[in-house]
C-alpha positions in Angstrom: 57.4 25.6 212.2 60.8 27.2 212.6 63.1 27.2 209.5 66.5 26.0 210.2 69.2 28.8 210.0 71.2 28.8 206.8 74.6 30.2 207.4 75.1 31.0 203.6 72.2 33.4 203.5 73.2 36.8 204.8 70.7 39.5 205.8 70.2 42.2 203.2 72.4 45.3 203.6 71.3 48.3 201.6 74.8 49.9 201.8 76.4 47.1 199.9 76.1 47.6 196.1 77.2 45.4 193.2 80.7 46.0 192.1 79.6 47.6 188.8 76.8 49.7 190.1 78.6 53.1 189.8 80.3 52.6 186.4 78.9 54.5 183.4 77.7 52.4 180.4 79.7 52.6 177.2 78.6 55.5 174.9 76.5 54.4 172.1 76.8 55.9 168.6 74.1 58.3 167.5 71.0 56.6 166.2 71.4 53.6 168.4 69.5 53.0 171.5 67.6 56.3 171.3 65.0 56.2 168.5 64.1 59.5 167.0 67.5 61.2 167.6 68.0 63.8 164.7 71.1 63.5 162.5 73.8 66.3 162.8 73.0 69.3 160.7 74.9 69.8 157.4 77.8 72.3 157.2 76.7 75.8 156.1 78.3 77.1 152.9 76.3 80.3 152.6 79.1 82.4 154.1 81.7 81.1 151.5 79.3 81.8 148.6 78.7 85.2 150.0 82.4 86.1 150.2 82.9 84.6 146.7 80.1 86.7 145.3 81.6 89.9 146.9 85.0 89.1 145.4 83.7 88.7 141.9 81.7 91.9 142.2 84.9 93.8 143.4 87.0 92.5 140.5 84.2 93.5 138.0 84.0 96.9 139.5 87.8 97.4 139.2 87.7 96.4 135.5 85.0 98.9 134.8 86.9 101.7 136.6 90.1 100.9 134.7 88.2 100.9 131.3 86.6 104.3 132.2 89.9 105.9 133.1 91.5 104.6 129.8 88.6 106.0 127.7 88.9 109.3 129.5 92.6 109.5 129.1 92.4 108.8 125.3 90.1 111.8 124.8 91.8 114.2 127.2 92.8 117.7 126.4 96.5 116.8 126.7 96.2 114.7 123.6 94.6 117.6 121.7 97.2 120.0 122.9 100.0 117.6 121.9 98.6 117.3 118.4 98.2 121.1 118.1 101.7 121.6 119.4 103.0 119.1 116.9 101.2 120.8 114.0 102.4 124.2 115.1 106.0 122.9 115.4 105.8 121.3 111.9 104.6 124.5 110.4 107.3 126.5 112.1 109.9 124.1 110.9 108.7 124.3 107.4 108.7 128.1 107.4 112.3 128.1 108.8 113.4 125.7 106.2 111.9 127.9 103.5 113.7 130.9 105.0 117.0 129.0 104.8 116.4 128.0 101.2 115.8 131.6 100.1 118.9 132.9 98.2 119.3 136.5 99.2 120.2 139.1 96.7 123.9 139.9 97.3 126.7 141.8 95.7 126.6 139.8 92.4 126.2 141.3 89.0 122.4 140.7 88.8 120.1 143.1 90.5 116.5 142.0 90.7 113.2 143.6 91.8 109.7 142.2 91.7 106.2 143.6 92.3 102.6 142.3 91.8 101.1 142.8 88.4 97.7 142.3 86.7 97.5 139.2 84.5 97.3 140.2 80.8 95.7 137.3 79.0 97.3 136.2 75.7 95.9 133.9 73.0 98.0 131.1 74.5 96.3 131.3 77.9 93.9 128.6 79.0 91.4 130.7 80.9 92.4 133.4 83.3 93.5 131.3 86.3 97.1 132.7 86.4 99.2 134.9 88.7 101.7 137.4 87.3 104.6 139.2 88.8 106.5 142.1 87.1 110.3 141.7 87.5 113.2 143.9 86.5 116.7 142.5 85.9 119.7 144.8 85.8 123.3 143.8 84.9 125.6 145.5 87.4 128.6 143.5 86.4 131.3 143.4 83.8 130.0 140.5 81.8 126.8 139.7 79.9 123.8 138.4 81.9 121.3 136.0 80.2 117.6 136.6 80.8 115.0 134.0 80.0 111.4 133.5 81.5 112.4 129.9 82.3 115.2 131.2 84.6 112.5 132.4 87.1 110.3 130.7 89.7 107.6 132.2 91.9 107.1 131.0 95.5 103.8 131.7 97.2 103.0 132.5 100.8 102.2 128.8 101.5 105.8 127.8 100.4 104.7 126.3 97.1 107.1 127.0 94.2 105.5 127.7 90.8 107.3 127.4 87.5 106.7 130.0 84.8 104.0 129.4 82.2 105.4 130.5 78.8 103.4 132.9 76.5 100.3 133.2 78.6 100.8 136.8 79.6 101.2 139.5 76.8 103.8 141.4 78.9 106.1 138.4 79.5 109.8 139.3 79.9 111.9 138.8 76.8 114.7 136.4 76.3 117.9 138.6 76.0 121.5 139.0 76.9 122.1 142.1 79.0 125.3 144.0 78.5 126.9 145.6 81.5 124.7 148.4 82.7 121.6 147.3 80.9 118.3 146.2 82.4 114.9 144.7 81.3 111.4 144.5 82.7 108.5 142.1 82.1 106.2 139.7 83.7 106.6 136.1 84.8 103.4 134.1 85.3 102.5 131.0 87.3 99.5 128.7 86.9 96.7 129.2 89.4 95.6 132.0 91.7 97.9 132.5 94.7 99.7 135.2 96.6 103.3 135.5 95.5 105.9 135.9 98.3 109.2 136.0 96.4 110.8 135.4 93.0 114.0 133.5 92.3 116.2 134.1 89.3 119.0 131.8 88.2 121.5 132.8 85.5 121.4 129.7 83.3 122.0 126.2 84.7 125.2 126.9 86.5 124.6 130.4 87.9 124.0 131.4 91.4 120.3 131.9 92.3 119.1 135.4 93.4 115.9 135.9 95.4 113.8 139.1 95.9 110.6 139.6 97.8 107.5 140.6 95.9 106.4 144.1 96.9 
């Protein structure tokens, strides 16, 4: 039996597609629609930690180098040379000062000579640890000159000044007043064993000092 023709029904045309056939579907967020999709990998921080470790190691190495240089500089030869130079300069200055303080024997009325002498122990000596010098005082002026063992001092080669010990040497110089043209000799003695360098004589408390080297 022949079916009646339906004008609303059109024959199928393969070239005709639905209006939305070529459009892409909306993107779906990860994890939806595709089971088993792995999550995004975490951010790597290994490189940052590596650089941070290298930075700390560099700072530590720099500190060690600075400490080593400081320790080496503190014990350098320059410091020793500087200390030696300072000591030598101080010794030279002290010697020059002693030279300036030495009153030279001039054209005054007192003429003084001094030479080393053996210590002659007296009953007043406490042992034999003394050093004696034989001095000669001559009055070359027109007035009297007073002589007394206490008017003398002995300076040793180290620059130490020794006062005279009274009565310890049997040949100690006498206490006298020298008339013009007179002279007297005797010993002056200091406590201890030392090498005498020069003797200083002062006529009383107000007189000018006179120095002579010990021969």
